[in-house]
C-alpha positions as CSV (number, residue, x, y, z in Angstrom):
1,M,100.2,73.4,102.3
2,K,99.9,77.2,103.4
3,K,98.6,80.1,101.3
4,M,100.7,83.2,101.0
5,V,98.5,86.2,99.7
6,L,100.9,89.3,98.5
7,K,99.3,92.5,97.9
8,V,101.1,94.7,94.8
9,K,100.6,98.2,94.8
10,S,101.2,100.3,91.8
11,S,104.6,101.5,93.8
12,S,105.7,97.8,94.4
13,N,109.2,96.8,93.5
14,V,108.9,93.9,90.8
15,K,112.1,92.5,92.1
16,K,111.2,92.2,95.7
17,V,107.7,90.5,94.9
18,A,109.3,88.1,92.1
19,G,111.7,87.6,94.7
20,C,109.1,86.9,97.3
21,I,106.7,84.6,94.5
22,V,109.7,82.6,94.4
23,N,110.7,81.9,98.2
24,C,107.0,81.6,98.7
25,Y,106.7,78.7,95.9
26,E,110.3,77.1,97.1
27,E,108.8,76.7,100.6
28,D,105.5,74.6,99.0
29,S,103.4,77.7,99.5
30,K,100.1,78.4,97.7
31,V,100.7,82.3,95.9
32,E,97.9,84.8,95.6
33,L,98.5,88.1,94.2
34,H,96.2,90.6,95.1
35,C,96.1,94.1,92.9
36,M,93.6,97.1,92.1
37,G,94.2,99.1,89.3
38,A,95.9,99.0,86.3
39,S,99.0,100.2,87.4
40,A,99.2,97.6,89.9
41,V,98.0,94.8,87.7
42,N,101.2,96.0,85.2
43,Q,103.3,95.6,88.6
44,M,101.8,92.1,89.1
45,V,102.5,90.9,85.8
46,K,106.1,92.1,85.5
47,S,107.1,90.4,88.8
48,V,105.0,86.9,87.9
49,A,107.1,87.2,84.1
50,I,110.4,88.1,86.5
51,A,109.6,84.7,88.9
52,R,108.6,82.7,86.1
53,S,112.2,83.1,84.3
54,I,113.7,82.4,87.9
55,L,112.2,79.0,88.7
56,A,112.6,78.6,84.9
57,S,116.0,78.4,85.4
58,K,115.5,75.5,88.1
59,G,113.5,73.4,85.7
60,T,109.5,74.7,87.1
61,D,107.2,76.3,84.7
62,I,104.7,78.4,86.6
63,S,101.9,80.4,84.8
64,L,99.0,82.6,86.7
65,V,95.2,82.3,86.8
66,P,93.3,85.7,86.9
67,G,90.1,86.4,88.6
68,F,88.2,88.9,90.5
69,D,86.7,89.1,94.1
70,D,85.1,91.9,95.9
71,I,86.2,93.5,99.1
72,E,85.0,95.9,101.7
73,E,87.3,98.6,102.8
74,D,86.0,101.7,104.7
75,G,82.7,100.6,104.1
76,V,83.0,100.7,100.4
77,T,82.9,97.3,98.0
78,K,85.7,97.7,95.7
79,T,86.6,94.8,93.2
80,I,90.4,93.6,93.4
81,I,91.8,91.2,90.7
82,I,93.5,88.1,92.3
83,A,96.3,86.2,90.3
84,K,97.0,82.2,91.6
85,I,100.2,81.3,90.8
86,V,100.0,77.6,89.5
87,E,102.7,75.3,88.5
88,M,102.8,73.8,84.7
89,R,102.8,70.2,84.3
């Protein structure tokens, strides 16, 4: 099972991100979303909500597990929010 990392920005189209989540999930990939900033987190949560409703209509329920990670960008350490998509059993 491969892992797909999707970077979500404040300008990300939530329907497109939701579609990517659904496609990755249906291809049996682990999905991890990365974002930085309040607006990006907002877009991420809306995307997961849309993906959840799409997958629910197909009989699957998903949830997200949030967390934090530090990355180094241009010599500066920044904290990002990570959300792993998991299937509810």
